[in-house]
C-alpha positions in Angstrom: 52.5 -1.6 21.4 48.9 -0.1 22.2 47.3 -1.9 24.4 43.6 -2.1 23.3 42.7 -4.1 26.9 44.0 -2.0 29.2 43.4 1.5 28.0 40.2 3.2 25.8 39.9 6.5 23.9 38.2 9.3 25.6 36.4 10.9 22.2 32.5 10.4 21.7 32.4 7.0 21.0 32.0 5.5 25.0 35.3 4.3 25.1 35.6 5.4 28.6 38.7 7.6 29.2 38.8 11.4 30.2 41.2 12.3 27.6 42.4 11.3 24.3 45.6 10.1 24.4 45.2 6.3 23.4 47.7 6.4 21.0 46.4 7.1 17.6 47.6 10.3 15.6 44.1 11.6 15.4 43.5 11.9 19.3 47.3 12.6 20.5 47.3 15.8 19.6 43.3 16.8 20.9 42.4 17.5 24.8 39.0 16.6 23.6 37.2 15.3 20.5 35.3 18.2 19.5 33.2 16.0 16.7 32.7 12.7 16.2 34.8 12.8 12.8 37.8 14.0 14.7 38.4 10.2 16.0 37.1 8.9 12.9 41.1 6.9 12.6 41.4 5.8 16.0 41.8 2.1 16.4 39.7 2.0 19.2 36.8 4.0 18.4 34.3 2.0 16.2 33.7 3.3 12.2 31.4 6.1 12.1 27.9 5.6 10.9 25.9 9.1 9.7 22.2 8.3 9.4 20.6 11.8 7.6 18.2 13.8 9.8 14.3 12.7 8.1 12.0 15.4 7.9 8.6 14.6 9.9 6.0 13.5 7.5 2.3 12.0 7.8 1.5 9.0 5.6 -2.5 9.6 4.9 -5.2 6.9 4.1 -8.4 6.5 2.8 -10.7 3.6 1.2 -10.4 6.1 -2.0 -13.8 7.8 -3.3 -17.1 5.9 -3.1 -15.8 3.2 -1.5 -17.8 2.1 1.4 -16.4 -0.9 3.7 -18.6 -3.3 5.0 -17.6 -5.1 8.9 -19.3 -7.8 9.9 -19.8 -9.5 13.3 -21.6 -12.5 14.7 -21.7 -14.3 18.3 -19.5 -11.6 19.8 -16.8 -11.4 17.1 -15.7 -9.9 13.9 -16.6 -12.2 11.0 -15.3 -10.0 8.2 -12.9 -7.0 8.6 -11.6 -4.3 7.0 -8.1 -2.9 5.8 -7.5 0.2 4.0 -4.1 1.5 3.1 -3.6 4.6 0.4 -6.6 4.5 -2.3 -8.3 1.6 -1.5 -10.1 -0.4 0.8 -9.9 -4.7 1.3 -12.8 -6.6 3.1 -11.0 -9.9 4.7 -13.2 -12.3 5.0 -12.1 -13.8 8.2 -12.6 -13.2 11.9 -10.1 -10.5 13.2 -6.8 -12.0 14.9 -3.6 -10.1 15.8 -1.6 -11.8 13.1 -2.9 -12.4 9.6 -2.2 -13.0 6.5 -2.9 -11.2 3.9 -3.2 -12.8 0.3 -1.8 -10.5 -2.9 -5.0 -8.7 -3.5 -5.5 -8.0 0.2 -1.8 -6.6 0.5 -2.9 -4.4 -2.8 -4.7 -1.9 0.2 -1.3 -1.7 2.0 1.5 1.5 2.0 4.8 1.2 2.3 6.4 3.8 4.4 8.8 5.8 2.7 11.8 6.7 5.3 12.9 5.2 8.9 11.6 6.9 11.5 9.6 6.8 14.4 5.3 6.3 14.2 4.5 8.8 16.5 0.4 9.5 16.3 -1.8 7.5 14.5 -5.1 8.8 13.6 -8.6 6.7 12.1 -12.1 8.0 11.0 -15.3 5.9 10.1 -17.8 7.6 8.4 -21.4 5.7 8.6 -23.0 5.1 4.7 -25.5 3.5 5.8 -27.7 3.1 9.3 -26.0 0.1 10.7 -27.9 -3.6 11.0 -27.3 -3.7 15.1 -28.2 -3.2 18.3 -25.1 -2.7 20.4 -22.0 -2.3 18.3 -18.3 -1.1 18.4 -16.0 -0.4 15.7 -12.4 0.0 16.2 -9.6 0.7 14.1 -6.1 -0.6 15.0 -2.7 -0.3 12.9 -0.5 -3.7 11.8 2.8 -3.9 10.2 4.9 -6.6 8.1 8.6 -6.9 7.1 9.5 -6.0 3.9 8.6 -7.7 1.4 6.2 -10.2 3.8 3.0 -11.2 4.0 2.4 -11.3 7.6 0.9 -8.7 9.3 1.2 -8.0 13.2 -1.3 -6.2 15.6 0.8 -2.8 16.7 0.7 -2.7 21.0 -1.1 0.3 21.8 -2.6 1.5 18.6 -6.4 -0.2 19.1 -8.3 2.9 19.8 -12.3 2.9 19.7 -14.3 4.8 17.6 -17.4 4.7 18.1 -19.7 2.8 20.9 -23.4 1.7 21.1 -24.5 2.1 17.6 -27.6 0.8 16.9 -30.3 0.2 14.1 -31.4 3.9 14.9 -27.7 5.5 14.3 -28.0 7.5 11.6 -26.4 7.3 7.9 -23.7 10.3 7.9 -22.7 9.7 11.4 -18.6 10.4 11.8 -16.5 8.4 14.3 -12.5 9.0 15.1 -10.2 7.9 17.5 -6.4 8.3 17.8 -3.7 6.7 19.5 0.1 8.0 20.4 2.7 5.5 19.8 6.5 5.5 20.0 6.7 2.5 16.6 10.4 2.6 15.2 10.2 2.0 11.9 12.6 1.2 8.9 12.6 2.2 5.3 10.1 0.0 3.5 8.3 -1.7 6.5 4.5 -2.2 5.0 1.4 -1.6 7.2 -2.4 -1.5 6.9 -4.9 -0.1 9.1 -7.8 -2.3 10.2 -11.2 -1.5 10.9 -13.2 -4.2 13.1 -16.5 -4.6 14.5 -17.5 -7.2 17.5 -21.4 -7.2 18.4 -24.0 -10.3 19.1 -24.8 -9.8 15.3 -24.0 -6.2 13.1 -23.2 -4.9 9.6 -21.6 -1.6 9.6 -21.2 0.2 6.8 -18.8 3.0 5.8 -16.4 5.5 4.9 -12.3 4.9 6.2 -9.9 7.3 6.8 -7.2 8.5 8.9 -3.7 9.1 8.8 -0.2 8.1 10.2 2.9 10.6 11.7 6.2 9.5 11.7 9.0 11.6 12.3 
């Protein structure tokens, strides 16, 4: 009888021994497993699950043509922030936090990641559509994600980028600000995401257009 605990197969499934003589017909005549499929009938080796290679892809997000977002802050913290996805922008009328629950209407701004992969680069841009009402404001962007079917979004660690700082009422309309972050965020097919734009100042109102990209491989 084959001893499942005293011996192990030496194929690439990580069973541990150096030769393929675990007792199964497929391994007995081999000196080495050259492909993972060689030991698919082995009683020791686990079933083989093949994951297809997915080509790198880029998600482009923007607030839509002519849809300017309004960011506000008071007492040094945001009061309203903007979320954007693929062609739509929503204003969330509450202070920003690392975990937010979005309404169905707000979730219309989210985008769905079409394939399993790893998010490795996040880039965001903000273009002022009017002069800020501020004395020393900062604009941030960050990525938030939620599991498929959920309305609760969590801030992705390391994704917060500073797009602009020191904005005042003298900052001209049309000014362009951008920032990027390198990430290593595993995501699964169907995970949903939004990009948040936030300002903080003693008192600030900043209006502009949102855009950016998310690179996945």
